[in-house]
Backbone as CSV, one residue per row, in Angstrom:
resi,resn,N_x,N_y,N_z,CA_x,CA_y,CA_z,C_x,C_y,C_z
1,MET,2.154,-6.225,4.345,1.958,-5.516,5.595,2.913,-4.334,5.748
2,THR,3.884,-4.186,4.861,4.836,-3.086,4.970,4.236,-1.808,4.405
3,ALA,4.370,-0.723,5.154,3.826,0.560,4.708,4.367,1.667,5.607
4,PHE,4.245,2.909,5.118,4.643,4.074,5.908,3.654,5.197,5.641
5,ALA,3.291,5.907,6.696,2.385,7.049,6.548,2.816,8.158,7.489
6,GLN,2.684,9.378,7.006,2.967,10.547,7.838,1.810,11.532,7.718
7,VAL,1.319,12.004,8.854,0.255,13.012,8.876,0.661,14.084,9.876
8,LYS,0.302,15.326,9.575,0.692,16.405,10.486,-0.310,17.545,10.455
9,SER,-0.292,18.304,11.531,-1.117,19.502,11.652,-0.374,20.484,12.538
10,ASP,0.098,21.565,11.920,0.893,22.571,12.642,2.109,21.921,13.297
11,ASP,2.104,21.839,14.628,3.292,21.352,15.337,3.174,19.900,15.774
12,ILE,2.122,19.172,15.319,1.924,17.772,15.693,2.118,16.882,14.463
13,ILE,3.003,15.892,14.571,3.328,15.018,13.434,3.295,13.556,13.892
14,TRP,2.566,12.738,13.145,2.568,11.288,13.368,3.326,10.609,12.237
15,GLU,4.211,9.698,12.591,4.849,8.810,11.620,4.510,7.377,12.021
16,ILE,3.900,6.632,11.100,3.471,5.260,11.390,4.126,4.317,10.384
17,ARG,4.852,3.358,10.889,5.505,2.360,10.043,4.914,0.991,10.331
18,SER,4.718,0.217,9.286,4.172,-1.129,9.419,5.106,-2.119,8.728
19,VAL,5.471,-3.181,9.438,6.306,-4.237,8.855,5.671,-5.593,9.176
20,ASN,6.224,-6.638,8.586,5.634,-7.976,8.734,5.768,-8.499,10.162
21,HIS,4.750,-9.209,10.596,4.771,-9.854,11.905,3.661,-10.893,11.945
22,ARG,3.876,-11.979,12.678,2.861,-13.044,12.738,1.570,-12.554,13.382
23,TYR,1.706,-11.664,14.362,0.538,-11.167,15.078,0.533,-9.644,15.030
24,LEU,-0.383,-9.023,15.759,-0.425,-7.560,15.822,0.413,-7.090,17.004
25,ASP,1.416,-6.276,16.706,2.313,-5.741,17.737,2.410,-4.232,17.529
26,ILE,1.922,-3.448,18.503,1.882,-1.994,18.361,2.775,-1.362,19.419
27,SER,3.656,-0.472,18.986,4.494,0.265,19.932,4.360,1.762,19.656
28,PHE,4.393,2.545,20.738,4.246,3.998,20.633,5.483,4.691,21.204
29,ARG,5.948,5.698,20.477,6.972,6.604,20.989,6.368,8.007,20.964
30,MET,6.214,8.591,22.152,5.559,9.901,22.249,5.984,10.589,23.545
31,PRO,5.830,11.899,23.609,6.127,12.609,24.859,5.255,12.083,25.994
32,GLU,5.796,12.112,27.210,5.064,11.585,28.363,3.719,12.266,28.560
33,SER,3.632,13.537,28.188,2.381,14.279,28.402,1.248,13.767,27.522
34,PHE,1.554,12.893,26.542,0.521,12.345,25.654,0.195,10.883,25.990
35,ARG,0.818,10.318,27.005,0.603,8.912,27.340,-0.839,8.616,27.754
36,SER,-1.549,9.637,28.170,-2.928,9.433,28.627,-3.842,8.949,27.503
37,ILE,-3.473,9.195,26.246,-4.329,8.779,25.126,-3.830,7.492,24.459
38,GLU,-2.790,6.869,25.019,-2.215,5.676,24.382,-3.231,4.536,24.288
39,THR,-3.998,4.324,25.349,-4.989,3.238,25.334,-6.011,3.449,24.220
40,SER,-6.456,4.697,24.071,-7.419,5.015,23.013,-6.799,4.809,21.633
41,LEU,-5.549,5.221,21.467,-4.861,5.063,20.185,-4.681,3.582,19.840
42,ARG,-4.358,2.790,20.840,-4.170,1.353,20.622,-5.478,0.699,20.157
43,ALA,-6.596,1.134,20.759,-7.907,0.599,20.368,-8.248,0.985,18.931
44,ILE,-7.898,2.196,18.533,-8.146,2.655,17.155,-7.384,1.775,16.166
45,ALA,-6.111,1.517,16.468,-5.283,0.687,15.571,-5.826,-0.734,15.483
46,LYS,-6.218,-1.318,16.623,-6.721,-2.694,16.643,-8.035,-2.836,15.880
47,SER,-8.818,-1.773,15.846,-10.096,-1.848,15.137,-9.917,-1.895,13.621
48,GLN,-8.735,-1.499,13.123,-8.491,-1.435,11.680,-7.490,-2.477,11.194
49,ILE,-6.582,-2.895,12.064,-5.466,-3.745,11.643,-5.423,-4.972,12.539
50,SER,-5.224,-6.151,11.938,-5.215,-7.387,12.719,-3.865,-8.091,12.720
51,ARG,-2.936,-7.666,11.878,-1.651,-8.363,11.784,-0.566,-7.404,11.326
52,GLY,0.623,-7.533,11.904,1.736,-6.670,11.529,2.322,-5.974,12.748
53,LYS,3.535,-5.469,12.592,4.181,-4.700,13.655,4.089,-3.222,13.307
54,LEU,3.441,-2.448,14.172,3.254,-1.015,13.950,4.159,-0.228,14.891
55,ASP,4.974,0.648,14.325,5.772,1.583,15.113,5.181,2.975,14.896
56,CYS,4.615,3.534,15.961,3.910,4.811,15.872,4.687,5.858,16.665
57,THR,5.143,6.899,15.980,5.961,7.935,16.615,5.263,9.281,16.508
58,LEU,5.142,9.945,17.648,4.517,11.268,17.702,5.599,12.317,17.939
59,HIS,5.710,13.267,17.008,6.664,14.375,17.141,5.892,15.650,17.460
60,ILE,6.393,16.413,18.420,5.792,17.695,18.779,6.843,18.780,18.584
61,ARG,6.542,19.738,17.719,7.438,20.876,17.508,6.859,22.059,18.269
62,ASN,7.484,22.412,19.395,6.964,23.488,20.228,7.248,24.844,19.605
63,LYS,6.187,25.525,19.192,6.317,26.867,18.633,6.103,27.938,19.698
64,GLU,5.589,27.503,20.865,5.325,28.456,21.917,6.626,28.869,22.591
65,SER,6.645,30.033,23.169,7.840,30.497,23.867,7.997,29.742,25.170
66,SER,9.220,29.730,25.678,9.490,28.985,26.891,8.762,29.552,28.097
67,SER,8.320,30.827,28.008,7.623,31.432,29.138,6.290,30.751,29.405
68,LYS,5.758,30.034,28.398,4.480,29.357,28.566,4.642,27.950,29.142
69,LEU,5.900,27.521,29.296,6.147,26.237,29.919,6.250,26.414,31.428
70,VAL,5.817,25.423,32.177,5.746,25.530,33.635,6.574,24.421,34.272
71,LEU,7.343,24.775,35.281,8.099,23.773,36.022,7.220,23.170,37.106
72,ASP,7.323,21.864,37.277,6.670,21.194,38.387,7.633,21.289,39.570
73,GLU,7.444,22.329,40.371,8.405,22.611,41.434,8.398,21.531,42.514
74,ASP,7.250,20.915,42.758,7.194,19.851,43.759,8.036,18.651,43.322
75,LEU,7.896,18.267,42.043,8.682,17.146,41.529,10.164,17.491,41.536
76,LEU,10.489,18.738,41.181,11.885,19.169,41.155,12.485,19.122,42.563
77,ALA,11.684,19.541,43.554,12.161,19.515,44.943,12.377,18.076,45.412
78,THR,11.489,17.177,44.986,11.630,15.766,45.361,12.905,15.174,44.769
79,LEU,13.170,15.487,43.496,14.382,14.998,42.850,15.635,15.529,43.540
80,LYS,15.584,16.814,43.946,16.738,17.422,44.633,16.951,16.776,45.994
81,TYR,15.852,16.479,46.690,15.944,15.832,48.005,16.560,14.428,47.873
82,LEU,16.088,13.676,46.886,16.618,12.325,46.682,18.090,12.358,46.301
83,GLN,18.450,13.358,45.517,19.855,13.491,45.115,20.732,13.777,46.331
84,ASP,20.272,14.669,47.209,21.037,15.002,48.421,21.109,13.798,49.358
85,LEU,20.023,13.010,49.431,19.988,11.847,50.295,20.992,10.788,49.845
86,ILE,21.074,10.581,48.513,22.041,9.619,47.973,23.467,10.072,48.267
87,THR,23.729,11.387,48.137,25.065,11.930,48.429,25.422,11.728,49.901
88,LYS,24.435,11.939,50.764,24.668,11.812,52.211,24.953,10.371,52.597
89,LYS,24.238,9.420,52.019,24.370,8.025,52.416,25.566,7.328,51.769
90,THR,25.912,7.748,50.552,26.984,7.044,49.828,28.259,7.852,49.689
91,GLY,28.151,9.154,49.858,29.324,10.005,49.663,29.591,10.317,48.209
92,ALA,28.755,9.760,47.314,28.942,10.017,45.879,28.472,11.415,45.541
93,LEU,29.288,12.137,44.796,28.920,13.492,44.398,27.861,13.446,43.296
94,PRO,26.938,14.397,43.261,25.898,14.430,42.223,26.523,14.517,40.834
95,SER,26.003,13.717,39.913,26.534,13.734,38.536,25.578,14.418,37.570
96,THR,24.426,14.872,38.072,23.435,15.523,37.206,23.630,17.018,37.199
97,ASN,23.120,17.639,36.135,23.108,19.101,36.066,21.681,19.570,35.802
98,ALA,21.512,20.844,35.618,20.166,21.401,35.439,19.472,20.831,34.215
99,LEU,20.216,20.601,33.131,19.607,20.066,31.907,19.115,18.638,32.125
100,ASP,19.867,17.860,32.919,19.415,16.500,33.227,18.086,16.526,33.958
101,LEU,17.957,17.458,34.915,16.716,17.561,35.679,15.564,18.036,34.805
102,LEU,15.841,18.952,33.881,14.786,19.438,32.979,14.297,18.329,32.055
103,GLY,15.173,17.386,31.745,14.787,16.289,30.867,14.035,15.179,31.575
104,TRP,13.925,15.268,32.901,13.200,14.230,33.644,11.710,14.314,33.326
105,PRO,11.064,13.158,33.021,9.636,13.190,32.647,8.771,13.901,33.683
106,GLY,8.042,14.900,33.235,7.085,15.582,34.090,7.604,16.842,34.745
107,VAL,8.953,17.106,34.697,9.486,18.317,35.322,8.957,19.558,34.617
108,ILE,8.920,19.520,33.265,8.346,20.626,32.493,6.927,20.267,32.114
109,LYS,5.997,21.119,32.460,4.582,20.870,32.189,4.060,21.884,31.180
110,GLU,3.162,21.416,30.311,2.455,22.319,29.424,1.214,22.825,30.132
111,PRO,0.718,23.991,29.771,-0.544,24.456,30.343,-1.639,23.429,30.098
112,ALA,-2.477,23.172,31.083,-3.478,22.109,31.006,-4.384,22.254,29.803
113,VAL,-4.830,23.454,29.506,-5.742,23.662,28.379,-5.062,23.304,27.068
114,GLY,-3.797,23.753,26.908,-3.060,23.450,25.689,-2.807,21.982,25.529
115,LYS,-2.539,21.298,26.622,-2.269,19.863,26.580,-3.502,19.083,26.123
116,GLU,-4.658,19.394,26.691,-5.892,18.689,26.328,-6.217,18.881,24.852
117,LYS,-6.025,20.090,24.363,-6.314,20.380,22.960,-5.369,19.606,22.051
118,LYS,-4.096,19.569,22.423,-3.120,18.858,21.599,-3.380,17.350,21.592
119,CYS,-3.794,16.805,22.732,-4.126,15.377,22.796,-5.295,15.062,21.871
120,GLU,-6.272,15.954,21.845,-7.436,15.763,20.969,-7.022,15.790,19.501
121,ILE,-6.176,16.754,19.149,-5.691,16.853,17.763,-4.855,15.629,17.403
122,ALA,-3.986,15.198,18.341,-3.124,14.035,18.087,-3.950,12.784,17.831
123,GLU,-5.042,12.623,18.564,-5.884,11.435,18.388,-6.577,11.457,17.029
124,LYS,-7.085,12.616,16.627,-7.734,12.728,15.317,-6.732,12.490,14.188
125,LEU,-5.540,13.024,14.356,-4.508,12.815,13.334,-4.122,11.338,13.235
126,PHE,-4.099,10.653,14.379,-3.740,9.237,14.383,-4.743,8.422,13.566
127,VAL,-6.025,8.758,13.696,-7.052,8.081,12.899,-6.755,8.264,11.410
128,GLN,-6.390,9.489,11.011,-6.048,9.750,9.610,-4.819,8.943,9.188
129,GLY,-3.851,8.827,10.096,-2.640,8.076,9.779,-2.923,6.601,9.570
130,ILE,-3.783,6.030,10.417,-4.149,4.621,10.266,-4.903,4.408,8.948
131,ASP,-5.809,5.329,8.610,-6.532,5.225,7.328,-5.557,5.271,6.156
132,LYS,-4.582,6.158,6.254,-3.612,6.318,5.174,-2.735,5.084,5.023
133,ILE,-2.307,4.529,6.149,-1.432,3.353,6.069,-2.202,2.145,5.562
134,GLN,-3.510,2.089,5.850,-4.339,0.999,5.342,-4.475,1.067,3.825
135,ILE,-4.526,2.268,3.286,-4.599,2.437,1.827,-3.326,1.883,1.180
136,VAL,-2.178,2.208,1.789,-0.893,1.725,1.262,-0.814,0.205,1.370
137,ARG,-1.219,-0.329,2.527,-1.180,-1.777,2.730,-2.107,-2.504,1.756
138,LYS,-3.275,-1.916,1.503,-4.216,-2.538,0.573,-3.644,-2.570,-0.836
139,SER,-3.001,-1.470,-1.242,-2.403,-1.410,-2.576,-1.305,-2.462,-2.724
140,GLU,-0.480,-2.599,-1.694,0.583,-3.611,-1.737,-0.022,-5.010,-1.761
141,GLY,-1.083,-5.207,-0.974,-1.734,-6.513,-0.930,-2.310,-6.921,-2.273
142,GLU,-2.893,-5.964,-2.986,-3.450,-6.265,-4.304,-2.348,-6.678,-5.279
143,ALA,-1.196,-6.004,-5.182,-0.068,-6.361,-6.056,0.441,-7.767,-5.736
144,LEU,0.535,-8.082,-4.445,0.985,-9.417,-4.046,-0.033,-10.480,-4.462
145,GLY,-1.315,-10.121,-4.370,-2.356,-11.059,-4.786,-2.219,-11.439,-6.247
146,SER,-1.884,-10.457,-7.083,-1.692,-10.735,-8.513,-0.510,-11.678,-8.743
147,ILE,0.558,-11.471,-7.971,1.734,-12.341,-8.088,1.381,-13.777,-7.698
148,ILE,0.645,-13.924,-6.601,0.272,-15.261,-6.128,-0.687,-15.935,-7.109
149,GLU,-1.617,-15.169,-7.683,-2.533,-15.717,-8.686,-1.748,-16.283,-9.869
150,GLU,-0.728,-15.554,-10.296,0.094,-16.015,-11.437,0.823,-17.314,-11.101
151,LYS,1.323,-17.411,-9.873,2.029,-18.622,-9.458,1.056,-19.787,-9.277
152,LEU,-0.163,-19.509,-8.834,-1.180,-20.553,-8.731,-1.517,-21.119,-10.109
153,GLU,-1.557,-20.242,-11.116,-1.834,-20.684,-12.482,-0.722,-21.603,-12.979
154,ARG,0.509,-21.237,-12.689,1.642,-22.081,-13.086,1.626,-23.411,-12.328
155,LEU,1.229,-23.358,-11.059,1.128,-24.580,-10.265,0.067,-25.522,-10.838
156,ALA,-1.075,-24.953,-11.219,-2.155,-25.757,-11.810,-1.708,-26.373,-13.136
157,ASN,-0.927,-25.626,-13.917,-0.425,-26.157,-15.192,0.520,-27.340,-14.968
158,LYS,1.403,-27.220,-13.969,2.311,-28.330,-13.636,1.509,-29.563,-13.220
159,LEU,0.453,-29.323,-12.459,-0.383,-30.431,-12.002,-1.077,-31.104,-13.185
160,ASP,-1.534,-30.311,-14.138,-2.179,-30.871,-15.339,-1.204,-31.743,-16.134
161,ILE,0.056,-31.313,-16.191,1.073,-32.091,-16.905,1.240,-33.467,-16.250
162,ILE,1.354,-33.469,-14.916,1.506,-34.740,-14.188,0.261,-35.602,-14.356
163,ARG,-0.911,-34.982,-14.267,-2.172,-35.717,-14.414,-2.250,-36.392,-15.789
164,GLY,-1.814,-35.689,-16.828,-1.904,-36.231,-18.179,-0.896,-37.337,-18.451
165,LYS,0.282,-37.236,-17.865,1.343,-38.204,-18.145,1.233,-39.493,-17.328
166,THR,0.666,-39.395,-16.118,0.743,-40.505,-15.167,0.151,-41.821,-15.671
167,PRO,-1.050,-41.868,-16.275,-1.600,-43.165,-16.725,-0.676,-43.891,-17.704
168,LYS,-0.120,-43.130,-18.647,0.774,-43.734,-19.625,2.067,-44.227,-18.963
169,ILE,2.599,-43.426,-18.022,3.841,-43.804,-17.337,3.630,-45.078,-16.521
170,LEU,2.485,-45.161,-15.839,2.190,-46.331,-15.018,2.026,-47.584,-15.896
171,ALA,1.327,-47.411,-17.025,1.129,-48.547,-17.940,2.470,-49.031,-18.487
172,GLU,3.349,-48.100,-18.857,4.664,-48.466,-19.373,5.500,-49.162,-18.303
173,TYR,5.381,-48.705,-17.065,6.129,-49.314,-15.961,5.678,-50.756,-15.734
174,GLN,4.351,-50.954,-15.760,3.818,-52.314,-15.574,4.229,-53.227,-16.735
175,GLU,4.210,-52.706,-17.938,4.600,-53.499,-19.104,6.080,-53.880,-19.027
176,LYS,6.880,-52.957,-18.526,8.307,-53.241,-18.380,8.524,-54.383,-17.380
177,LEU,7.732,-54.354,-16.296,7.855,-55.430,-15.308,7.438,-56.780,-15.904
178,ARG,6.343,-56.763,-16.689,5.892,-58.007,-17.337,6.991,-58.568,-18.244
179,PHE,7.624,-57.683,-18.980,8.677,-58.124,-19.914,9.849,-58.740,-19.146
180,ARG,10.233,-58.075,-18.044,11.368,-58.600,-17.270,11.042,-59.976,-16.689
181,VAL,9.800,-60.116,-16.200,9.402,-61.408,-15.639,9.376,-62.472,-16.726
182,SER,8.938,-62.087,-17.926,8.853,-63.057,-19.029,10.227,-63.552,-19.461
183,GLN,11.277,-62.810,-19.127,12.628,-63.194,-19.504,13.260,-64.176,-18.515
184,LEU,12.530,-64.387,-17.410,13.065,-65.317,-16.408,13.072,-66.744,-16.966
185,THR,14.086,-67.501,-16.600,14.192,-68.892,-17.081,13.322,-69.832,-16.257
186,THR,12.991,-69.402,-15.049,12.145,-70.237,-14.195,10.684,-69.903,-14.429
187,GLU,9.833,-70.831,-14.040,8.400,-70.590,-14.188,7.914,-69.599,-13.118
188,TYR,6.844,-68.907,-13.421,6.279,-67.956,-12.454,4.766,-68.067,-12.493
189,ASP,4.152,-67.593,-11.418,2.704,-67.647,-11.266,2.092,-66.399,-11.900
190,GLU,1.362,-66.597,-12.993,0.754,-65.457,-13.703,-0.227,-64.703,-12.800
191,GLY,-0.982,-65.448,-11.994,-1.938,-64.798,-11.092,-1.241,-63.919,-10.064
192,ARG,-0.131,-64.455,-9.530,0.639,-63.666,-8.550,1.218,-62.406,-9.182
193,LEU,1.654,-62.518,-10.435,2.195,-61.361,-11.142,1.134,-60.272,-11.266
194,GLU,-0.073,-60.680,-11.630,-1.145,-59.701,-11.784,-1.455,-59.018,-10.444
195,GLN,-1.401,-59.797,-9.352,-1.629,-59.220,-8.036,-0.569,-58.152,-7.709
196,GLU,0.678,-58.472,-8.030,1.769,-57.531,-7.763,1.610,-56.261,-8.594
197,LEU,1.167,-56.432,-9.831,0.960,-55.258,-10.681,-0.152,-54.369,-10.143
198,VAL,-1.192,-55.001,-9.602,-2.281,-54.238,-8.992,-1.768,-53.481,-7.768
199,LEU,-0.943,-54.137,-6.955,-0.370,-53.486,-5.774,0.496,-52.284,-6.162
200,ILE,1.262,-52.462,-7.229,2.104,-51.361,-7.714,1.238,-50.193,-8.174
201,ALA,0.157,-50.512,-8.881,-0.745,-49.472,-9.365,-1.337,-48.690,-8.191
202,ASN,-1.698,-49.424,-7.120,-2.254,-48.769,-5.939,-1.205,-47.922,-5.220
203,LYS,0.021,-48.468,-5.151,1.091,-47.770,-4.442,1.435,-46.438,-5.101
204,PHE,1.410,-46.433,-6.422,1.812,-45.221,-7.141,0.620,-44.429,-7.677
205,ASP,-0.566,-44.760,-7.194,-1.762,-44.009,-7.589,-1.725,-42.625,-6.942
206,ILE,-1.778,-41.568,-7.728,-1.706,-40.203,-7.197,-3.007,-39.439,-7.420
207,ALA,-4.078,-40.148,-7.702,-5.362,-39.480,-7.969,-5.812,-38.650,-6.768
208,GLU,-5.663,-39.210,-5.559,-6.100,-38.483,-4.366,-5.271,-37.221,-4.159
209,GLU,-3.956,-37.341,-4.334,-3.087,-36.178,-4.172,-3.435,-35.090,-5.184
210,ILE,-3.693,-35.503,-6.430,-4.064,-34.537,-7.470,-5.380,-33.842,-7.117
211,ASP,-6.355,-34.620,-6.650,-7.644,-34.037,-6.266,-7.480,-33.037,-5.113
212,ARG,-6.659,-33.406,-4.119,-6.466,-32.506,-2.978,-5.715,-31.241,-3.390
213,LEU,-4.729,-31.400,-4.264,-4.017,-30.217,-4.766,-4.963,-29.301,-5.528
214,ASP,-5.821,-29.875,-6.357,-6.835,-29.079,-7.072,-7.702,-28.304,-6.078
215,THR,-8.139,-28.995,-5.036,-9.005,-28.369,-4.034,-8.287,-27.220,-3.323
216,HIS,-7.031,-27.432,-2.940,-6.274,-26.403,-2.229,-5.993,-25.196,-3.128
217,ILE,-5.728,-25.440,-4.401,-5.512,-24.328,-5.336,-6.783,-23.485,-5.461
218,LYS,-7.919,-24.156,-5.610,-9.196,-23.432,-5.706,-9.492,-22.653,-4.429
219,GLU,-9.206,-23.257,-3.282,-9.470,-22.597,-2.004,-8.541,-21.391,-1.813
220,THR,-7.303,-21.510,-2.276,-6.370,-20.377,-2.186,-6.866,-19.212,-3.029
221,ARG,-7.334,-19.513,-4.236,-7.887,-18.459,-5.091,-9.104,-17.805,-4.442
222,LYS,-9.968,-18.623,-3.862,-11.166,-18.107,-3.194,-10.785,-17.215,-2.008
223,THR,-9.795,-17.645,-1.248,-9.346,-16.881,-0.077,-8.758,-15.543,-0.492
224,LEU,-7.990,-15.527,-1.587,-7.390,-14.275,-2.068,-8.446,-13.232,-2.414
225,ARG,-9.607,-13.700,-2.844,-10.658,-12.772,-3.278,-11.590,-12.350,-2.133
226,SER,-11.404,-12.934,-0.958,-12.248,-12.559,0.178,-11.760,-11.234,0.750
227,GLY,-12.646,-10.506,1.399,-12.284,-9.190,1.929,-11.862,-9.226,3.387
228,GLU,-11.521,-10.398,3.895,-11.185,-10.525,5.308,-9.672,-10.611,5.493
229,SER,-9.260,-10.737,6.768,-7.853,-10.986,7.072,-7.534,-12.431,6.671
230,ILE,-6.598,-12.604,5.737,-6.422,-13.923,5.114,-5.027,-14.510,5.300
231,GLY,-4.116,-13.773,5.916,-2.724,-14.220,5.983,-2.541,-15.585,6.616
232,ARG,-3.153,-15.802,7.787,-2.965,-17.069,8.489,-3.593,-18.233,7.711
233,ARG,-4.751,-17.988,7.088,-5.392,-19.051,6.305,-4.518,-19.422,5.101
234,LEU,-3.934,-18.422,4.464,-3.048,-18.704,3.337,-1.812,-19.477,3.797
235,ASP,-1.295,-19.149,4.972,-0.167,-19.910,5.532,-0.526,-21.393,5.636
236,PHE,-1.702,-21.661,6.170,-2.149,-23.046,6.344,-2.305,-23.743,4.989
237,LEU,-2.875,-23.055,4.008,-3.073,-23.645,2.683,-1.735,-23.962,2.013
238,MET,-0.730,-23.108,2.226,0.594,-23.388,1.665,1.197,-24.648,2.293
239,GLN,0.966,-24.841,3.598,1.451,-26.058,4.250,0.802,-27.301,3.638
240,GLU,-0.504,-27.218,3.390,-1.215,-28.358,2.808,-0.764,-28.620,1.375
241,LEU,-0.583,-27.557,0.593,-0.091,-27.722,-0.778,1.283,-28.385,-0.776
242,ASN,2.147,-27.944,0.120,3.499,-28.508,0.173,3.474,-29.978,0.602
243,ARG,2.569,-30.314,1.524,2.458,-31.698,1.970,2.068,-32.615,0.804
244,GLU,1.078,-32.205,0.020,0.622,-33.021,-1.112,1.675,-33.080,-2.211
245,ALA,2.394,-31.980,-2.431,3.452,-31.969,-3.453,4.583,-32.916,-3.064
246,ASN,4.896,-32.994,-1.768,5.929,-33.935,-1.305,5.503,-35.381,-1.559
247,THR,4.235,-35.680,-1.266,3.731,-37.037,-1.513,3.763,-37.361,-3.001
248,LEU,3.377,-36.382,-3.800,3.381,-36.550,-5.255,4.792,-36.860,-5.747
249,SER,5.763,-36.141,-5.196,7.159,-36.343,-5.598,7.644,-37.741,-5.231
250,SER,7.234,-38.230,-4.050,7.678,-39.555,-3.603,7.078,-40.684,-4.435
251,LYS,5.960,-40.401,-5.126,5.300,-41.437,-5.933,5.624,-41.323,-7.424
252,ALA,6.494,-40.375,-7.751,6.805,-40.166,-9.169,7.498,-41.387,-9.756
253,LEU,7.003,-41.860,-10.914,7.579,-43.031,-11.577,8.503,-42.651,-12.732
254,SER,8.621,-41.325,-12.965,9.475,-40.888,-14.071,10.230,-39.647,-13.656
255,ALA,11.355,-39.426,-14.342,12.151,-38.235,-14.052,11.363,-36.969,-14.369
256,GLY,10.545,-37.029,-15.428,9.748,-35.869,-15.819,8.762,-35.464,-14.741
257,ASN,8.036,-36.459,-14.209,7.086,-36.169,-13.136,7.791,-35.702,-11.867
258,SER,8.940,-36.283,-11.602,9.702,-35.888,-10.424,10.134,-34.427,-10.519
259,LEU,10.594,-34.012,-11.703,11.003,-32.620,-11.902,9.810,-31.667,-11.817
260,SER,8.669,-32.106,-12.363,7.459,-31.276,-12.277,7.036,-31.087,-10.822
261,ALA,7.164,-32.141,-10.019,6.830,-32.041,-8.599,7.786,-31.093,-7.875
262,VAL,9.072,-31.129,-8.245,10.051,-30.203,-7.663,9.686,-28.764,-8.035
263,ASP,9.311,-28.538,-9.295,8.897,-27.202,-9.737,7.682,-26.720,-8.936
264,MET,6.774,-27.636,-8.654,5.595,-27.283,-7.864,5.994,-26.844,-6.464
265,LYS,6.940,-27.563,-5.855,7.379,-27.210,-4.499,8.086,-25.846,-4.482
266,VAL,8.825,-25.562,-5.543,9.479,-24.246,-5.649,8.428,-23.133,-5.715
267,LEU,7.391,-23.334,-6.539,6.317,-22.343,-6.657,5.593,-22.145,-5.320
268,ILE,5.352,-23.233,-4.616,4.663,-23.153,-3.321,5.514,-22.372,-2.316
269,GLU,6.820,-22.627,-2.310,7.709,-21.911,-1.395,7.763,-20.422,-1.736
270,GLN,7.774,-20.091,-3.031,7.760,-18.684,-3.441,6.477,-17.993,-2.981
271,MET,5.357,-18.699,-3.097,4.087,-18.129,-2.620,4.100,-17.968,-1.104
272,ARG,4.644,-18.960,-0.412,4.691,-18.894,1.047,5.474,-17.673,1.523
273,GLU,6.588,-17.374,0.841,7.389,-16.196,1.201,6.597,-14.907,0.980
274,GLN,5.870,-14.830,-0.131,5.077,-13.637,-0.408,3.922,-13.481,0.584
275,ILE,3.368,-14.594,1.021,2.217,-14.562,1.920,2.588,-14.000,3.295
276,GLN,3.891,-14.055,3.653,4.314,-13.463,4.917,4.053,-11.957,4.945
277,ASN,3.845,-11.350,3.770,3.592,-9.909,3.677,2.105,-9.582,3.668
278,ILE,1.258,-10.591,3.784,-0.186,-10.367,3.654,-0.885,-10.486,5.002
279,GLU,-1.709,-9.504,5.285,-2.465,-9.531,6.552,-3.585,-10.546,6.507
């Protein structure tokens, strides 16, 4: 979701920055005389972007001479009246000067015709800026998608290793228990032993976890290839992958499987961090 775009035309410049965010958050910094188009600009951004924090800054370089600028004399008179009223009621001397008053929003006005034209140009430029930032975001997203695909492949390989080793590990564990029981000096119930071995097999059976992990890996790959907004869905899939990997780790009967499960959790966490950058 991180990107930067700049578009300009003569004295109008847009700078748009995009950073990671759970939802869509748009902020505008622009001269007060352009606030009338903010609602329209916000709608343009929402129609193209669904997630991320956008900081949109409009710069205006005035090339016109100061003679074309107009003072709002009514507003200036109101400010002067309020200043005198505060002095009269509180005794506090005025702390403002002429430059402070000129900087007050709306004191300096642009000619109406020039303002309308500039607002129109600013809106068209903003559309170009959003298109440009989307190109950058898409390029970054494709690069991140490749990274996640590579980690999914490594995750699937780790899962295959656990899948291949588990039957043999379980059989060896059960055989070890049989041997230990056979070394007992007291008699034991062979039927009860077999029941306990079956219970152990059920307790450490990870077939369901493996199947669910396979399903989540396939769904993550499918989601990456979709053309929609996928960030939140990928977040959810990472939570499910991590949940199954934790269960797998708790059922590990060997140090090798336990380490493979830890490696899987590391890969899932790395993907989760990268997914925070995806819309």
